[in-house]
N, C-alpha and C positions, 0 to 999 in steps of 0.2 A: 336659263331655266326651260325655255321652250324645247331645247334639244331633248330633254327627258321625254317629252311627249311625241315630238316629231320623229324621233328615232325608234319609236316602238315597233316591234315586229308586227307586220300586217296580219299575221295569223291571229294575234291577240284580239283584234277588232273584227275579224271575220265572224259572221254569224253561223251558228250550227243549231240544227233542230234535233230535239230528242223526244222520243215517245215515252210516256210514263203513265202510270195508273194513279189517278187521284180520286178518292172516294168511289172506287170501283169502276171508274170510267177512264178509258184510254184516251189520252189527249197528247197533242204535240205542242212543245214549247220551244220557242226560238230565242236564243240569247247569244251574245258575243262570247267567243272562247274564253276571254279573260274572266267573265262572270261565271262560266261553268267551272273554271279552275278554282275560283274563290269559293263557290258553293261546295265543291269537292273538299276543300280544306276545312270548311265549317262542318261538313258531314263527318269527316274523319275525326275532328276534335270531339264530336258528339257520339262517335261510335256507330255510325250508320252509313248507308250508301247515299249517294247524291239524290237518287230518286226517292228514297225514304225521307230524306230531309225536306225536299221540295213538297212532297205530299203532306208532311207534318206541318210545314209552314202554311200551306193552303188551309188545312183544317183549322189551325189555330187562328189565322186571320179571319176566317169565316165565323168561327165561334165568337171572336172578339168584336168584329165589325158588322158581320151579317152579310157582307158582300165584298167582292174584289173587282173594282172597275178595270184595272189593268194589272194582271198578275205578274207579267214579265217586268214591268216597271217596279212593282213591289219587290221583286227579287233583286233587281239592280240596286235599289235603295237599301235593301237588307245587307247586300254585300258591302256597300260603302259604309254603312253603319258598323258592320263587323270590323272593317279595316280601321275606322276611326277609333273604335273601342280598343282594338289591339294597340294602336299607336299611343293612346292615353295610358294604357296599362304598362307598355314597354317602350318608353320614349327612345331608348337606345336603338331599337329596331329601325325607327325612321331615320336616325342618323346614319346607321350602317347602310340602309337602302339608298340614301342620297349619295353616299361615298361610292357605292358600287355602280350607280346609274351612270 
């Protein structure tokens, strides 16, 4: 089982910064490439760009919670929740992924 994780391409866990506009303010956000890829998938599913998705998530969490202590961590957790939800909705996908791994 550990081979699945140990053999991951180092590019996936390399961090990358992106500049984006959130609520009219340009900011820089640093995440691992794997999370940027997942956010891109979510954005594509919702018919928007990754930057639009990130800005929308920020606005929605601010409306709901009133603050975001660590937005990068919030995005990482959002990605893992998305993957968990997909796995529950399509269990055959997780079996195929394990076989390909």
